[in-house]
LOTOR-927800 format. One line per 4 residues: number of its first residue (from 1); their letters; for each residue x, y, z of N, C-alpha, C. Coordinates in steps of 0.1 Angstrom, whole numbers. Example, Ala and Ser with C-alpha at 12.3 -4.5 7.8 and 13.67 -1.06 7.14 Angstrom:
BEGIN
1 = AS = 132,-57,78,123,-45,78,132,-33,78; 128,-22,71,137,-11,71,129,0,79 .
***
This chain:
BEGIN
1 = MSES = 248,-465,-144,245,-471,-156,257,-484,-155; 254,-499,-165,259,-510,-166,267,-509,-176; 276,-516,-178,280,-522,-191,272,-527,-200; 258,-529,-202,249,-531,-209,241,-521,-211 .
5 = GPIS = 242,-514,-209,235,-496,-213,225,-493,-204; 219,-480,-204,211,-479,-199,194,-488,-193; 192,-484,-186,179,-491,-183,167,-480,-187; 161,-484,-199,150,-475,-203,137,-474,-191 .
9 = YQPT = 133,-462,-188,124,-460,-182,109,-460,-185; 107,-464,-198,91,-470,-206,91,-483,-201; 74,-483,-203,72,-498,-198,76,-508,-206; 82,-520,-202,88,-528,-210,73,-536,-217 .
13 = DGLT = 78,-547,-222,64,-557,-230,63,-570,-218; 68,-566,-206,59,-575,-195,56,-566,-187; 51,-549,-191,42,-543,-183,27,-548,-180; 15,-557,-169,6,-559,-171,0,-563,-157 .
17 = YDTA = -6,-557,-151,-9,-562,-140,-30,-568,-142; -33,-576,-152,-42,-583,-156,-37,-598,-156; -42,-602,-142,-41,-617,-140,-47,-626,-151; -59,-622,-162,-62,-628,-169,-50,-631,-182 .
21 = DPRY = -39,-616,-181,-32,-618,-191,-19,-629,-190; -20,-634,-201,-5,-649,-199,5,-644,-193; 8,-629,-200,25,-624,-195,25,-621,-182; 13,-620,-173,13,-614,-159,20,-627,-150 .
25 = WDAD = 20,-642,-154,29,-656,-151,40,-660,-157; 45,-647,-165,57,-651,-171,68,-644,-166; 80,-649,-159,87,-650,-149,99,-638,-155; 102,-644,-165,110,-631,-175,105,-620,-174 .
29 = LLNK = 94,-622,-182,87,-606,-182,82,-598,-169; 82,-605,-159,80,-601,-146,96,-589,-142; 107,-603,-148,115,-594,-140,119,-582,-148; 120,-582,-158,118,-569,-167,116,-557,-161 .
33 = EIER = 96,-560,-152,90,-551,-150,97,-545,-136; 104,-554,-130,111,-551,-117,124,-545,-118; 129,-545,-128,146,-543,-129,140,-528,-133; 130,-526,-143,126,-516,-145,121,-505,-136 .
37 = TFEI = 115,-505,-126,108,-501,-117,118,-498,-105; 125,-506,-102,135,-505,-92,147,-496,-96; 147,-495,-111,160,-486,-115,150,-472,-114; 138,-467,-117,131,-456,-113,131,-450,-101 .
41 = CHGC = 130,-458,-90,124,-460,-77,139,-451,-71; 150,-461,-77,161,-458,-71,165,-444,-72; 163,-440,-90,165,-426,-87,155,-415,-82; 145,-417,-78,135,-409,-73,133,-408,-56 .
45 = RMCF = 136,-422,-51,137,-420,-37,129,-413,-27; 118,-409,-35,106,-402,-32,96,-413,-17; 100,-426,-18,94,-428,-11,99,-438,3; 111,-434,4,120,-435,15,117,-442,27 .
49 = KFCD = 104,-434,32,97,-434,45,87,-445,51; 82,-450,37,65,-458,38,68,-472,45; 81,-477,43,83,-492,46,97,-496,42; 101,-507,45,119,-511,45,120,-514,32 .
53 = SFPR = 112,-515,22,115,-522,10,124,-509,2; 120,-500,7,124,-489,-4,144,-487,2; 143,-484,15,156,-481,24,163,-495,19; 161,-510,19,163,-520,16,172,-519,3 .
57 = LFDL = 161,-517,-7,166,-516,-24,179,-509,-26; 174,-493,-23,188,-485,-19,202,-489,-15; 200,-499,-5,210,-502,3,220,-511,-7; 211,-517,-11,219,-531,-18,222,-525,-30 .
61 = IDNT = 216,-514,-38,217,-509,-51,234,-498,-49; 234,-494,-35,244,-481,-36,254,-493,-29; 252,-496,-20,265,-504,-12,267,-517,-15; 260,-525,-20,263,-540,-26,270,-544,-41 .
65 = HDGD = 259,-533,-49,263,-536,-64,266,-522,-71; 272,-513,-64,280,-499,-70,270,-494,-77; 257,-493,-78,250,-485,-80,243,-491,-96; 245,-507,-95,236,-512,-111,223,-522,-104 .
69 = VRGL = 219,-516,-106,204,-524,-107,202,-538,-108; 212,-540,-120,206,-556,-125,218,-562,-117; 222,-559,-109,232,-567,-97,226,-574,-89; 212,-570,-83,203,-576,-78,204,-593,-78 .
73 = TAGE = 205,-602,-68,201,-614,-74,187,-614,-69; 182,-630,-75,165,-633,-67,166,-632,-56; 171,-638,-44,171,-636,-26,170,-624,-28; 176,-616,-32,178,-601,-27,163,-592,-28 .
77 = TDQV = 160,-595,-44,150,-591,-49,134,-595,-41; 139,-606,-35,127,-614,-26,127,-608,-12; 138,-604,-8,134,-595,7,129,-582,2; 129,-576,-6,126,-560,-11,112,-563,-12 .
81 = MDDC = 110,-576,-16,96,-575,-24,89,-576,-9; 94,-588,0,86,-594,15,86,-581,21; 94,-569,27,92,-562,30,84,-552,30; 70,-550,17,63,-545,14,54,-548,23 .
85 = FQCK = 43,-540,29,31,-547,37,16,-539,30; 17,-534,17,10,-530,9,1,-521,16; 7,-507,20,-3,-500,29,-10,-491,14; 0,-488,5,-5,-486,-4,2,-470,-11 .
89 = LCEV = 8,-465,3,17,-453,5,22,-448,-10; 30,-455,-12,40,-449,-23,33,-448,-37; 20,-456,-38,13,-456,-51,2,-440,-48; 2,-436,-36,-6,-424,-36,7,-416,-39 .
93 = QCPY = 14,-414,-38,28,-405,-33,33,-404,-48; 36,-416,-59,43,-419,-66,37,-405,-77; 48,-398,-84,42,-392,-97,44,-395,-108; 48,-411,-110,49,-422,-123,36,-429,-123 .
97 = TVRD = 23,-427,-116,17,-438,-117,7,-438,-129; -3,-447,-135,-13,-445,-141,-23,-440,-135; -30,-442,-120,-36,-427,-113,-34,-416,-119; -19,-409,-118,-16,-397,-129,-17,-398,-142 .
101 = KHEY = -16,-407,-149,-17,-406,-161,-3,-406,-166; 5,-409,-158,19,-407,-161,23,-421,-173; 33,-414,-184,39,-423,-192,49,-438,-185; 48,-435,-176,59,-447,-167,48,-460,-167 .
105 = QLDF = 35,-453,-156,27,-462,-152,35,-473,-145; 43,-468,-133,43,-477,-120,31,-479,-114; 32,-488,-107,25,-492,-95,30,-506,-86; 40,-497,-78,45,-507,-71,42,-518,-62 .
109 = PRLV = 31,-512,-53,22,-525,-45,19,-541,-54; 12,-535,-66,8,-542,-77,21,-551,-79; 28,-545,-85,42,-552,-90,45,-566,-77; 44,-558,-66,47,-567,-53,36,-580,-52 .
113 = HRHA = 23,-579,-56,12,-585,-55,17,-597,-61; 24,-590,-79,25,-601,-92,36,-609,-87; 46,-603,-83,62,-613,-74,51,-627,-67; 43,-619,-58,40,-632,-48,29,-642,-55 .
117 = AQRV = 23,-634,-61,14,-646,-68,19,-659,-75; 31,-650,-86,39,-661,-91,48,-674,-82; 55,-667,-73,58,-675,-60,47,-686,-55; 34,-682,-51,24,-692,-49,20,-701,-60 .
121 = KRDG = 20,-694,-71,20,-708,-81,31,-715,-82; 41,-712,-79,52,-718,-83,55,-727,-70; 51,-726,-56,55,-731,-44,41,-736,-39; 32,-729,-39,17,-732,-31,21,-721,-17 .
125 = VGFR = 11,-723,-12,10,-712,-1,15,-720,9; 17,-716,20,22,-721,30,13,-718,40; 21,-727,53,7,-732,62,2,-719,69; 10,-711,76,5,-701,83,-4,-689,73 .
129 = DRVL = 4,-685,59,-2,-677,53,-23,-684,49; -20,-699,47,-30,-703,47,-39,-701,60; -35,-700,69,-46,-697,84,-50,-683,80; -40,-674,85,-41,-659,83,-46,-654,67 .
133 = GDPD = -53,-665,64,-56,-662,45,-72,-659,46; -77,-669,57,-87,-672,64,-96,-667,73; -98,-655,79,-101,-654,89,-116,-656,95; -122,-659,86,-139,-664,88,-133,-676,95 .
137 = RAAQ = -126,-687,90,-124,-699,94,-117,-703,109; -106,-691,113,-104,-693,122,-112,-686,135; -118,-677,132,-134,-671,139,-142,-684,140; -145,-694,131,-154,-701,136,-149,-714,143 .
141 = AARA = -136,-717,145,-132,-727,154,-128,-719,165; -128,-702,168,-125,-703,178,-140,-695,187; -149,-695,179,-163,-695,189,-166,-707,192; -160,-720,178,-163,-731,188,-158,-732,200 .
145 = SLGL = -145,-731,202,-136,-734,215,-146,-725,232; -156,-721,226,-168,-711,238,-156,-704,249; -149,-693,244,-141,-684,250,-130,-688,252; -124,-704,248,-109,-706,252,-102,-705,242 .
149 = ANKL = -105,-698,233,-91,-696,224,-90,-678,230; -99,-673,234,-92,-657,235,-85,-661,250; -89,-666,260,-78,-670,273,-66,-675,270; -65,-686,258,-54,-692,252,-43,-680,248 .
153 = NRVG = -52,-667,242,-44,-657,239,-35,-650,247; -44,-649,256,-30,-642,267,-20,-652,275; -19,-662,275,-13,-673,278,3,-676,272; 13,-672,280,24,-672,275,34,-683,266 .
157 = IHRA = 26,-696,274,33,-709,267,23,-710,257; 13,-708,254,1,-710,244,8,-697,232; 12,-684,230,20,-679,227,31,-677,216; 36,-686,231,51,-691,225,50,-702,208 .
161 = FMEN = 41,-716,217,39,-721,207,27,-718,194; 20,-707,195,19,-697,182,30,-695,173; 36,-687,175,50,-680,172,58,-692,163; 61,-704,172,73,-714,165,62,-721,154 .
165 = VLGI = 50,-719,156,40,-729,147,36,-724,134; 28,-710,140,23,-702,131,33,-688,128; 42,-687,133,50,-677,131,40,-662,133; 29,-664,147,25,-648,147,30,-646,160 .
169 = HRDK = 38,-636,160,46,-630,172,42,-631,181; 46,-634,195,38,-639,209,35,-629,216; 40,-616,214,38,-602,218,23,-594,212; 23,-599,201,12,-589,193,-1,-590,204 .
173 = LLPD = -7,-576,203,-24,-579,208,-30,-586,200; -38,-597,200,-44,-598,189,-59,-596,197; -69,-594,185,-84,-595,188,-91,-604,193; -98,-601,204,-109,-610,208,-120,-618,199 .
177 = FAAS = -122,-631,199,-136,-633,190,-144,-634,198; -157,-628,192,-167,-624,197,-173,-638,197; -184,-638,210,-191,-650,212,-203,-655,202; -209,-638,195,-218,-643,184,-216,-630,172 .
181 = TFER = -217,-635,158,-220,-628,152,-227,-615,149; -220,-609,142,-228,-594,139,-238,-603,129; -239,-607,122,-248,-618,114,-257,-620,119; -254,-626,130,-267,-637,141,-278,-619,149 .
185 = WAQN = -269,-608,154,-276,-598,157,-284,-595,147; -277,-592,137,-287,-586,126,-299,-596,122; -299,-610,122,-310,-616,116,-319,-613,129; -316,-611,141,-328,-609,155,-327,-595,152 .
189 = EGLV = -326,-588,148,-332,-576,146,-342,-569,134; -341,-586,123,-346,-581,115,-343,-573,99; -333,-574,101,-320,-567,91,-321,-572,80; -314,-584,80,-315,-591,70,-324,-598,63 .
193 = ADTP = -326,-593,47,-335,-592,39,-340,-600,31; -352,-609,27,-355,-619,22,-355,-617,13; -358,-600,6,-357,-598,-7,-346,-586,-8; -336,-586,-16,-329,-570,-17,-332,-560,-23 .
197 = GGEA = -330,-550,-17,-335,-536,-19,-329,-527,-11; -335,-520,-7,-333,-503,-1,-321,-495,-5; -318,-486,2,-310,-475,-5,-295,-481,-4; -290,-487,5,-277,-498,8,-278,-507,15 .
201 = VLFQ = -269,-512,16,-266,-528,21,-252,-529,25; -253,-533,42,-243,-535,45,-235,-542,45; -215,-537,42,-208,-552,41,-197,-549,53; -201,-560,61,-197,-553,78,-183,-559,79 .
205 = TCYV = -180,-566,67,-163,-570,68,-164,-583,81; -148,-591,78,-149,-602,87,-147,-598,101; -138,-583,99,-134,-580,116,-144,-581,126; -155,-571,117,-171,-564,123,-176,-577,127 .
209 = QNNE = -174,-587,116,-187,-600,120,-180,-609,131; -163,-611,131,-159,-619,145,-154,-616,151; -156,-604,152,-141,-600,166,-150,-583,169; -153,-576,165,-162,-564,170,-176,-561,166 .
213 = PEIG = -184,-567,169,-196,-566,162,-202,-549,166; -200,-545,176,-207,-533,185,-204,-523,170; -192,-523,163,-191,-518,153,-200,-511,143; -205,-526,139,-215,-527,128,-228,-522,134 .
217 = RDTV = -228,-527,150,-247,-522,153,-243,-504,154; -229,-504,162,-232,-485,160,-237,-477,146; -231,-488,132,-230,-485,119,-254,-483,115; -254,-495,123,-266,-496,120,-274,-486,122 .
221 = DVMR = -270,-481,138,-276,-471,147,-273,-456,141; -264,-455,134,-264,-443,130,-272,-442,112; -270,-452,109,-279,-449,97,-295,-452,98; -296,-456,108,-312,-456,112,-317,-442,120 .
225 = RNQV = -307,-434,125,-312,-422,129,-307,-410,120; -305,-415,108,-303,-406,99,-312,-410,89; -323,-423,88,-333,-423,81,-328,-434,69; -318,-434,70,-310,-446,54,-319,-460,55 .
229 = DMQC = -326,-463,45,-331,-479,45,-318,-487,41; -313,-491,52,-303,-500,50,-302,-517,54; -301,-524,43,-306,-537,49,-290,-545,50; -290,-558,57,-277,-568,57,-284,-579,51 .
233 = AKGL = -268,-586,50,-270,-593,46,-264,-611,48; -270,-622,46,-265,-634,50,-255,-640,43; -247,-647,49,-235,-653,38,-221,-644,37; -220,-633,38,-212,-624,34,-196,-634,40 .
237 = ECCG = -185,-631,30,-173,-635,36,-160,-626,38; -147,-627,44,-137,-616,38,-133,-614,25; -137,-603,26,-132,-597,12,-120,-603,5; -113,-609,9,-98,-617,3,-85,-612,1 .
241 = MPAW = -83,-596,11,-73,-588,13,-63,-602,23; -65,-609,31,-56,-612,39,-46,-624,34; -57,-631,21,-51,-640,14,-45,-634,2; -49,-622,-5,-39,-613,-13,-29,-612,-8 .
245 = EHGD = -30,-604,-2,-15,-596,6,-3,-609,3; -8,-622,6,2,-632,3,7,-638,-12; -3,-632,-16,-4,-640,-33,-13,-649,-34; -23,-650,-27,-30,-665,-30,-43,-661,-36 .
249 = LETL = -41,-659,-51,-53,-655,-58,-66,-663,-57; -63,-682,-57,-79,-685,-55,-85,-685,-45; -76,-682,-34,-84,-678,-20,-94,-666,-22; -87,-657,-28,-93,-643,-29,-101,-644,-40 .
253 = RRHA = -101,-653,-50,-108,-653,-56,-127,-660,-51; -123,-669,-46,-131,-678,-41,-143,-670,-29; -136,-663,-20,-141,-648,-15,-152,-641,-23; -141,-639,-30,-148,-625,-40,-160,-631,-46 .
257 = RNNL = -165,-643,-54,-170,-647,-58,-184,-645,-51; -186,-652,-40,-192,-654,-29,-201,-642,-26; -188,-630,-23,-195,-619,-17,-201,-614,-34; -202,-615,-44,-207,-608,-57,-223,-613,-56 .
261 = DILM = -220,-626,-54,-235,-638,-54,-240,-632,-48; -236,-626,-31,-248,-622,-27,-254,-607,-29; -238,-601,-29,-240,-587,-31,-248,-582,-45; -244,-583,-55,-252,-579,-70,-267,-578,-69 .
265 = PFVE = -272,-588,-59,-289,-585,-64,-291,-572,-58; -282,-568,-47,-287,-555,-39,-284,-544,-49; -275,-543,-54,-267,-535,-65,-276,-531,-77; -282,-546,-80,-288,-548,-95,-304,-539,-90 .
269 = AGAK = -305,-541,-78,-318,-533,-77,-318,-516,-70; -305,-513,-70,-304,-498,-67,-293,-493,-56; -292,-508,-47,-286,-500,-33,-272,-500,-33; -265,-490,-32,-251,-487,-27,-247,-501,-15 .
273 = VLAI = -232,-504,-15,-225,-512,-10,-219,-503,0; -222,-506,13,-213,-500,24,-205,-502,34; -187,-506,29,-180,-514,36,-174,-505,47; -176,-510,60,-168,-504,75,-157,-502,73 .
277 = NPTC = -148,-512,68,-131,-511,67,-124,-505,54; -118,-495,52,-116,-490,45,-107,-504,38; -100,-510,43,-94,-521,33,-104,-529,22; -114,-530,31,-123,-538,20,-130,-533,11 .
281 = SMMM = -131,-516,10,-138,-507,3,-130,-509,-5; -114,-508,-4,-105,-506,-12,-107,-521,-26; -104,-527,-17,-106,-542,-23,-118,-544,-32; -126,-541,-31,-142,-545,-40,-138,-532,-50 .
285 = RREY = -131,-518,-43,-136,-508,-56,-124,-514,-65; -111,-516,-61,-97,-514,-65,-93,-528,-74; -95,-538,-65,-89,-554,-67,-98,-563,-77; -112,-565,-73,-119,-572,-75,-122,-571,-93 .
289 = PELL = -126,-557,-97,-129,-555,-112,-114,-564,-118; -99,-564,-112,-86,-565,-120,-82,-582,-115; -87,-583,-109,-86,-600,-103,-98,-612,-109; -105,-606,-106,-115,-618,-112,-118,-619,-130 .
293 = EGAN = -124,-629,-133,-126,-632,-143,-139,-636,-147; -138,-629,-165,-153,-633,-174,-159,-627,-170; -172,-631,-165,-186,-625,-159,-179,-619,-149; -174,-626,-135,-177,-623,-125,-168,-611,-128 .
297 = RERA = -158,-608,-137,-149,-593,-140,-163,-581,-138; -170,-582,-149,-177,-575,-153,-187,-570,-141; -191,-584,-134,-202,-581,-126,-190,-572,-112; -176,-578,-108,-173,-569,-100,-171,-549,-105 .
301 = QKLA = -169,-549,-116,-168,-535,-118,-182,-529,-118; -194,-538,-116,-204,-531,-110,-208,-526,-98; -204,-539,-90,-204,-537,-74,-193,-526,-70; -179,-525,-79,-176,-513,-78,-178,-497,-75 .
305 = EAVM = -184,-499,-86,-192,-483,-90,-201,-482,-75; -210,-495,-70,-220,-489,-57,-212,-490,-45; -199,-493,-45,-189,-495,-31,-190,-483,-24; -190,-480,-13,-189,-466,-4,-184,-470,8 .
309 = DPAE = -180,-459,14,-175,-462,31,-187,-455,35; -192,-459,51,-204,-458,56,-205,-442,59; -194,-435,61,-192,-421,63,-194,-414,50; -189,-419,40,-191,-412,28,-200,-411,22 .
313 = YLWS = -210,-424,26,-228,-421,23,-233,-410,28; -231,-412,45,-236,-405,52,-232,-387,49; -221,-385,43,-217,-371,42,-224,-367,25; -227,-381,17,-233,-376,6,-248,-372,7 .
317 = IRDE = -254,-373,18,-267,-369,24,-268,-359,33; -262,-349,31,-256,-343,42,-262,-332,44; -269,-328,28,-281,-314,29,-290,-319,26; -295,-330,30,-309,-333,29,-315,-333,42 .
321 = DRFN = -332,-334,44,-336,-333,58,-334,-337,63; -332,-352,63,-331,-366,75,-319,-363,77; -307,-358,76,-297,-354,81,-298,-352,94; -290,-365,103,-294,-360,117,-285,-351,126 .
325 = TKFL = -286,-339,130,-277,-333,139,-278,-331,150; -289,-336,157,-293,-336,169,-286,-346,177; -274,-342,180,-265,-349,191,-270,-344,205; -269,-352,211,-276,-347,230,-259,-349,236 .
329 = STPG = -250,-355,233,-235,-356,239,-224,-350,231; -214,-349,235,-206,-347,229,-185,-352,238; -179,-355,229,-168,-356,233,-157,-348,238; -163,-336,236,-152,-324,239,-147,-317,227 .
333 = ASIS = -136,-310,231,-135,-299,222,-123,-310,207; -119,-317,211,-111,-322,202,-110,-337,199; -106,-342,189,-105,-355,183,-95,-357,177; -85,-368,182,-72,-370,175,-71,-379,166 .
337 = YHAP = -76,-375,149,-82,-385,142,-72,-389,132; -71,-408,132,-60,-411,122,-64,-416,111; -59,-408,97,-64,-412,84,-58,-424,82; -63,-436,80,-61,-449,74,-55,-448,57 .
341 = CHLR = -45,-455,58,-38,-455,46,-45,-459,34; -54,-471,36,-68,-475,22,-75,-467,21; -78,-458,31,-87,-450,28,-80,-439,16; -70,-434,22,-63,-424,14,-60,-433,2 .
345 = AQGV = -57,-440,-1,-55,-451,-16,-68,-449,-25; -80,-449,-18,-87,-440,-23,-92,-431,-30; -88,-423,-27,-87,-412,-28,-104,-404,-27; -110,-410,-19,-124,-401,-16,-124,-391,-3 .
349 = GFKG = -112,-386,-1,-110,-379,13,-117,-384,27; -118,-380,40,-120,-382,53,-131,-377,56; -140,-385,49,-157,-381,57,-160,-382,69; -150,-395,77,-155,-396,91,-149,-384,97 .
353 = RDLL = -139,-381,97,-133,-368,102,-143,-358,106; -149,-355,88,-155,-347,87,-172,-347,93; -177,-356,94,-192,-358,102,-186,-355,119; -175,-360,122,-171,-354,130,-171,-339,138 .
357 = RKIP = -174,-329,129,-173,-317,128,-188,-316,133; -193,-324,130,-210,-319,132,-213,-317,144; -206,-326,154,-213,-326,167,-205,-316,176; -213,-310,178,-208,-297,189,-200,-296,196 .
361 = GVTP = -186,-284,193,-177,-284,201,-164,-290,200; -168,-299,187,-159,-312,183,-149,-304,172; -135,-304,169,-123,-300,158,-121,-312,162; -120,-322,151,-107,-329,145,-95,-327,146 .
365 = TMTM = -85,-333,147,-71,-330,143,-63,-340,139; -57,-341,125,-52,-350,119,-39,-357,117; -37,-376,118,-23,-380,120,-23,-384,107; -18,-379,95,-14,-389,86,-4,-398,83 .
369 = ECCG = 1,-405,93,12,-416,91,5,-430,90; 12,-438,86,10,-453,84,11,-458,99; 4,-464,106,1,-470,119,13,-480,117; 13,-489,108,23,-501,102,15,-515,106 .
373 = HDGT = -1,-513,110,-3,-526,113,-5,-536,97; -11,-530,91,-16,-535,76,-16,-548,75; -28,-552,76,-34,-565,75,-28,-572,83; -24,-584,82,-16,-595,92,0,-593,89 .
377 = YAMT = 4,-581,88,19,-578,84,24,-579,101; 17,-571,106,20,-566,123,18,-577,133; 13,-591,127,10,-601,134,23,-608,136; 28,-611,120,39,-618,121,51,-616,129 .
381 = KEGF = 57,-629,129,69,-626,137,82,-617,131; 81,-619,120,89,-609,112,85,-597,111; 75,-594,113,68,-580,111,64,-570,118; 60,-578,133,63,-572,145,69,-560,146 .
385 = EPSQ = 84,-562,150,88,-549,152,90,-540,144; 92,-541,129,87,-535,120,77,-528,119; 65,-532,121,54,-526,123,55,-516,135; 57,-514,144,61,-511,154,72,-495,151 .
389 = RIGK = 81,-499,144,89,-491,143,82,-483,129; 82,-483,121,70,-476,114,62,-466,115; 51,-472,127,39,-466,128,46,-458,140; 58,-455,144,61,-448,157,57,-433,152 .
393 = RAFD = 59,-428,141,52,-415,137,38,-414,140; 30,-427,137,18,-424,139,11,-424,152; 16,-435,163,19,-429,177,21,-418,181; 31,-411,179,35,-400,183,25,-387,178 .
397 = GMND = 19,-388,165,12,-376,161,-2,-382,167; -7,-394,174,-22,-392,179,-16,-389,192; -4,-391,197,-2,-388,211,0,-367,219; 6,-368,203,10,-351,207,-2,-341,201 .
401 = GPGE = -14,-352,199,-25,-336,196,-34,-340,208; -43,-332,207,-46,-322,221,-63,-332,224; -64,-345,213,-76,-349,219,-74,-361,230; -85,-365,236,-86,-371,248,-90,-381,240 .
405 = VWAT = -103,-378,233,-107,-392,226,-100,-393,213; -98,-404,205,-88,-411,192,-98,-418,180; -100,-412,173,-108,-420,164,-103,-424,149; -104,-433,143,-99,-439,131,-110,-451,118 .
409 = DCPL = -109,-448,110,-119,-458,106,-116,-471,105; -103,-477,107,-97,-489,103,-95,-495,121; -103,-506,122,-105,-517,137,-91,-520,139; -85,-524,128,-70,-531,129,-60,-521,133 .
413 = AALQ = -58,-507,128,-52,-497,135,-54,-496,147; -64,-494,157,-69,-487,165,-62,-499,174; -59,-511,172,-57,-524,178,-44,-515,177; -36,-515,167,-21,-514,167,-17,-495,177 .
417 = FQQH = -25,-487,180,-24,-481,186,-28,-483,199; -39,-490,200,-39,-497,214,-27,-499,220; -22,-509,215,-7,-514,217,7,-507,220; 6,-497,214,22,-492,207,19,-479,214 .
421 = AGRK = 5,-474,217,5,-460,218,-4,-454,230; -8,-463,236,-13,-467,253,-30,-460,252; -38,-459,237,-53,-459,236,-57,-462,222; -71,-467,225,-78,-472,213,-86,-468,207 .
425 = PMHP = -82,-460,194,-89,-453,188,-106,-457,188; -114,-450,185,-129,-456,184,-135,-451,165; -142,-463,161,-146,-457,148,-153,-442,149; -152,-437,137,-163,-426,135,-177,-429,138 .
429 = MTIL = -183,-440,132,-197,-443,136,-199,-445,149; -189,-450,159,-195,-456,173,-193,-440,181; -185,-434,176,-184,-417,182,-198,-415,179; -199,-412,164,-215,-405,162,-228,-413,171 .
433 = SRAY = -228,-424,168,-237,-431,178,-240,-428,192; -226,-426,200,-231,-424,215,-232,-408,211; -227,-399,205,-234,-384,210,-243,-385,204; -253,-393,196,-268,-391,198,-273,-396,205 .
437 = REKG = -270,-406,218,-274,-407,233,-271,-390,243; -281,-395,251,-276,-383,258,-267,-384,270; -265,-396,271,-255,-399,281,-243,-409,275; -239,-409,262,-231,-417,255,-215,-406,259 .
441 = FPTP = -216,-394,256,-203,-387,265,-207,-379,277; -193,-381,284,-201,-371,297,-212,-356,297; -203,-350,285,-204,-338,284,-222,-333,274; -230,-329,280,-244,-327,271,-246,-318,263 .
445 = VPTE = -248,-311,251,-251,-306,246,-263,-300,250; -259,-286,250,-272,-280,253,-277,-277,244; -294,-273,252,-305,-271,244,-305,-254,239; -312,-254,226,-316,-243,228,-322,-235,234 .
449 = NEE = -330,-238,250,-333,-229,256,-318,-228,265; -312,-236,272,-299,-234,276,-295,-226,273; -293,-223,262,-281,-217,253,-288,-201,254 .
***
């Protein structure tokens, strides 16, 4: 308690996460909400383990400001906010949220976004954040290099240059850029529709589009084997999360408007939108409807209602005759499955894990800890070490599991495990696709006659 009296836990007149509300951009009103939120978090301390934001906050209040939240300086507040990498787990665990219909209406990740958005509006977007915030443009340049970019990313002197100029840590394992995009493959396969329709359309994500198209091909294969009438679309862009995690609202909106223009005809024709990466499905489900404006906000709400994870959609048809359980090979008794943070944030369950149970002989074991990658955070000079430290519980959990095969729905989490745990998990769609093939895994599934 300070000399100014106790800080009320009730929402202030500055509580809003609506970017169309003028209060959202008012620095004084934001500071009121920061002070209230910090006071509640300091008293609760439930979220001490998720990132460095909370330990730093608690240490500053306890050891620098004698328990008084009001003592924090603007620079110290910036430090607390910058330590957040938007895993969303504090919002998932917090008992005081809008999600839980609590009167305090806390949402720490959205508070951080608001703080970052105000800073970008005041100071502009930095060079590194502009580069990391547009993965499609970076991938286009990489493909134009005809493979040189992939080679340079393994050369020490070039990585030192990237660290000094871009702030991308020299030791971070970076994904290769594919020579050809998923979209080009889909066009060659006749999957890109001239007329929107079907029961589903694939949002392949910028990572699958530019880095690992094979995950998209595996997803298409699984859907085909289950007789899902799924189409692909031309011209989809990044969901916008890499820009929004740094507060770049305009770049996010540009990507979102483009994706809405392409996807809404499918939605209006009755199709579901299957987003391969949980971060992207979370963005379209939870962020687009609140961050876009006017008619685009209304369209975003309709899109959000149509968005699903591929495994979530496949699970929804599990009782239909077309649901295919005719697996010809199996990865064995155990699969170590990592639950991505942004899948947990959506509260839709772990249908990728559940589908793996349909493969004969498979029992998934769960790891529920954050891997620490979280968008571009682990790539940065300042984020690389904390991401490794924070992810250690997840690395240990996967290594302690009995599974020789690892799985995660998040391709970036797979990179983090590959670098820091020594094994790269496969996407559940990849495991399912391989299990449908006779030699997808070394162990064949016995036929009825063999049994």
